[in-house]
Structures are given as C-alpha cells and as structure tokens.
N, C-alpha and C positions, 0 to 999 in steps of 0.2 A: 383472156376475155377481150373482145373487140369493143371499142368505143368509137362513136361517131360524133362529129362536130359540124356546126355551122359557124364559120368564122366571119366576123364583120370587120371591115377596114374603116378608116376614118371617114369615108363617104357612105357608110352603111351598106356597101356592096357585099353580098355573101360569097364566101369561098367554102369549099367543103373539104373536110379532112377526116381521117380515121386513124386509130391506133390499134395495132394488133400485137399485143405483148409489148416489146420494146421498139418495134418498127412503126414508123409514122408514114402516112401517105397523104397526098393532096390530089384532088381531082383536077386535072387540067384538060380543058376542052381539046379534043382531037388526039390526046395522048392517053386518056383514061387515068387510072390511079397510078401515080408515080411516087416512089420513095422520096420523102422530103423531111426537112426539119422545121417546117412552118409553125408547128404547134409550140415550139419553144418560145416564140414571141408572145403567144397568148396565155401559156400556162405558167411561165416563169414570173415570179412576183415583180421583178424589175424589168420585164420585157415591155416593149413599147405598146403592145396591144393587149396587155394583161387584162383578163376578164371579159374581153369583147367577143364572147362566143356563147353558143348554146350547145350543151351536151345532150345527146340522144341515146336511148337504148337501141340495141340492134333492131328491135321490133318497130320502134318509132322511125328509125332511119329507113328501114325497108319501105314503110308506107310513104314517108316524105319523099325519098329519092325516086320511088316509082311514080309519084304524082308529078314530079318535074322532069321525068325522063332520064334520070341518071342511073347507071348500073351501081348496085351496092357492092358487087364483087367483080373481080376480073381474074 
C-alpha cells in the first residue's frame, strides 16, 4: 500500500515523500520522484525531524498534489 507525506523542516517548508512497500521516494523539483531515505529522519523515534509530517491517504494525496501541480506518480 502506498503512503504519502508532507514533510516539514525546521522552517516549516514543505517537502513531499511517498512510501511504496519498502521503497521511499522524495519529490525533487526538476527530477520528479526519486528514491530517497528522507522518511527515516521523520519516522524514526530518535530522528531529528521525528513527527514533523502529515500523512495522507492516496485519495487525499491525489487531490492535494493535483491542486499544487505535482504529479502523484511517475
């Protein structure tokens, strides 16, 4: 099952990530969805950004990403 995330940094700037099974991806402007381990910092209890994210269902992500012009899939 795919999961989608809005990740916030210390300046409250959003980043976008998704998890597809055991693979993690980050959206990078100009490169699209690239495999990344960015979620580790947010999901691991001792990570520096732990809990600074919003999880979305695929349906919520589809609507949200469409509203800001990001592709949900590549």
